[in-house]
C-alpha angles and dihedrals in degrees: 000000000000117000111228091185127059116189097168110153093011121124130215141181122214127195127187107040107149101165143329090294094059117116085222091059091049090053092046091050093052093046090049090049092058092049108274119139105224126204109206133207128190127199101242148331090286090062096042098085089056099041104038096065090049092049091046090054086058092047089238112194092210125037113169144134120265125178104172090203089066114081113249101010097102090045090051092053093048092047093051091045089054091053099041103036098035095192136075116281114253093192133036120177130176125182114201117218116261 
């Protein structure tokens, strides 16, 4: 199959992965497959055991919790992203809970 999209060197951040069945994970997997480096967040410690292995398979540079309803968590993610990725994000995906 010919890749019509090349995201080599591009960085992305994805919110909303809950498990391997999440639409957000499917999107992240495809983007990673065409070269994007994806940072991944998960909602809480309950979701971490399902999300962390998926993020590790994609060699995600950032894997951390982010519940935007909790003060400071979004800011913490964006701060860490700015330190680790050191370039503007090319991709930003959020999957809302069902």
